[in-house]
N, C-alpha and C positions, 0 to 999 in steps of 0.2 A: 956840111950837113944836109942831107935831103929833106925837102919839106914834107910834112905830114898831110896827106890828102884828106880833105873833109867835104863830104857829100851831104847836102841839105836836100830834104824832101818836104814840100809844103803841105798844108792841110787840104781836106776834101775840096776839090774843084778849084784850089787857089794856085796862083802862079808864083814862081820863085821871087816876085817882086816884094813878097812879104818879108824877105830877109834883107831888104835895102838899108836897113839901119844897123845890121849886124856887121861888126868890123873885126877881124881877126888878123894879127900881125902877118903881114905878108913874107916876112923874112922866115917865119916859122911854119905857117900854114898855107897850103894851096887850096883853094875854095872852088867847089864845083855845085851846080845846082841840077837836080833831077825835076822832070816834068811829069805831069799825068798823061798818059795816053788813053785813048778810048779803048776799052776792054773789047776783046773778041767775044763772039756769042757764047754765052754760059761759060766764060772763062773763070776758072777758080782763082782764089786769091793767091795759091801757091804758084800757078802758072803765070799769073800776072806778075808776081814779084821775080819770077825767073826772067820774065821778058824785060822788066825794068833794070834787073841786075846786069843786063848786057851793056847798060850805058855807063857802068862803073869801069874804069879803064886802068885802075890802080890795085896792086894787092893790098890786102889788110888796111882798107880805108877807115877813117872814122865816119859812121853814118849818124846823122841827127835828123829826126823826123818830128814833124808837129801834127798833133791831133790823129787824124787818120793816116797821115804820113808816118807817124810814130809806130803805128800799127804794121804798116807796109815795110818799113825798115827792119822790123823784128822778123818778118817773113823773109825778107831778102837774105838773112843771115842762114837760112836754110840752104842757100845756094852758093854763098861766098863767104869767105873768112874776113871777119872785120876786127879791126884793132880794138875798137870800142863803139858801142851803140848807146846813144843818148836819145831820149823822147821828151818832148816838151808838151804840156797840155793834152796828155794822151794817157793810155792805160797799158799795163803790162800783161793783163789777162782779162777774160770777160767776167771774172769775178768782181773786177773793179767798176763794172758797168753800174749806172744808176738803177733803181727799181724800174723806172718807166722804160728803159731800153730793154730790161728782161721781160717785163710784161709785153713789149711790142714784139719781142721775139716769139713769145708763146702764142699771141694772138694774130701775128702778122699785120698788126696795125700799120706798120711801116709802108705796106703797099697803098694805103689810103693817102699818103702825103702828096699834095698837088705839086708835082715838079716844075709845072709851068710856071708858077709863081716865083720859083728861084730864078727862071730864065728871064723874067721880065722885069728887071731892075729898072729899065728905063721908064716903064709904065708906072711903077710904084714912086719914082721920083717925081712924076707929074702932080701927085697929090700932096697936099700940105701936111705933114705930120708933126710940124714943129722943127725948130732948127737942130735939136739933138738927133732926132730920127733921121732927117735928111743928111746929115753929117755921116751917120752910119751907113746910109744907102750909098752915098758917094764913095766911101771907103769900101765898101762890098762890091760896088761896081768896078773899082780900081784894081782890086786884088783877085775877082773871080776871073779865071782864064778859060774854064771849060764849061761851056753852056750847052753840051750834049745832053739830051734827056736820058739816053740810054746810059751814059756814064753815071749821071746822078742816081738813077734807079739802082744800078749795079753797086755803086759806092754805098749807098744808105744800107742796101740789104747784105752787102758784104760785111760792113761794120758790125750790124745787129747779129749776123750769123757767125761772127769770129768765133772759132772752136777752141782757141788756146785757153785752158782753164788753170794753167800753173804758170806763175810768173818766172822769167829768166832772171834770177838773181843778179846776173852780171850786167843787165841792163841798167843804165842810170837814168832816173825818172826826175825831172824838173817840172813842178807843179805849182800853180797859183792857188792861194788859199781862197780866192773869190771866183773860182772856175764853176760856171753854172751848167756846162754841159757835162763835165765829169767832176761832180762835187768831191771836194777833198775827203769828205767823211767816209767816202768809199774807197779812198786810195790807201794801199797798205803800207808802203814805204816810199819816201821821196824827199828831194831836196825842195823845201818849201819857200815860195817867193811870196812875201807878204803883199797883199793888194794885187797880186797877179789875177788876172781874168783869163778866159779861154783865149784872148787875142793878145796875151802879153808879149808875144814875139814882137808886136808893133809898139806897145806902150811900156814895156819894162825892158827895152833894149840896152839901156844903160846897165842894169844889173846883169843882163846876158853878155855883154861886151866885157864886163869886169870879171865875171866868174867863168865863162866858158873855157878860155884858154886854161886855166889851172885844172878844171874838171877833165879836159881833154888830156893834159899831160900828166896827170897823177896816175901812179901805178895802182 
């Protein structure tokens, strides 16, 4: 029996190392990792999705995306056929955006976000914020792979301006009930992970390792 190809797409600016704790049975699944590329000037999300889809070498793969990566894999299916699409800590349409994101789109407040702060993780780490915050900074530094300011500006604006206003009911949505980026009260239909936050790909990996295989395989 041929293995099922599974392609993972990380969240905004993150590297595939966020999936380092995810283990799928190698006798059943063949796992691949997609990576963020620097967008071309004024590149649309659809064109970007087409470009990333060129890295997918198998017909009818399973696509799994986290956060912005979840939005991207949904857009990739406009260009290729997928056996199944699974999103984690993400949204299936802009209707599920929290109010602050909808206001941000209307007022274009996202243009005021100081992207340089996101790029200067090392500078942040020099200050003492307490052990818990410093651990988060170390985690952020480890998993942040794209430090290009144009990419960050493009990514934030692309998420905020995502124009899909109707969910694809075939997309499987896994979401934590403690997600503060996309609060669950705005999510219409999903598989709920109790205690899961926006970074549950890192700290709820046991739940994902136990449940992902059956979610992928079920008809």
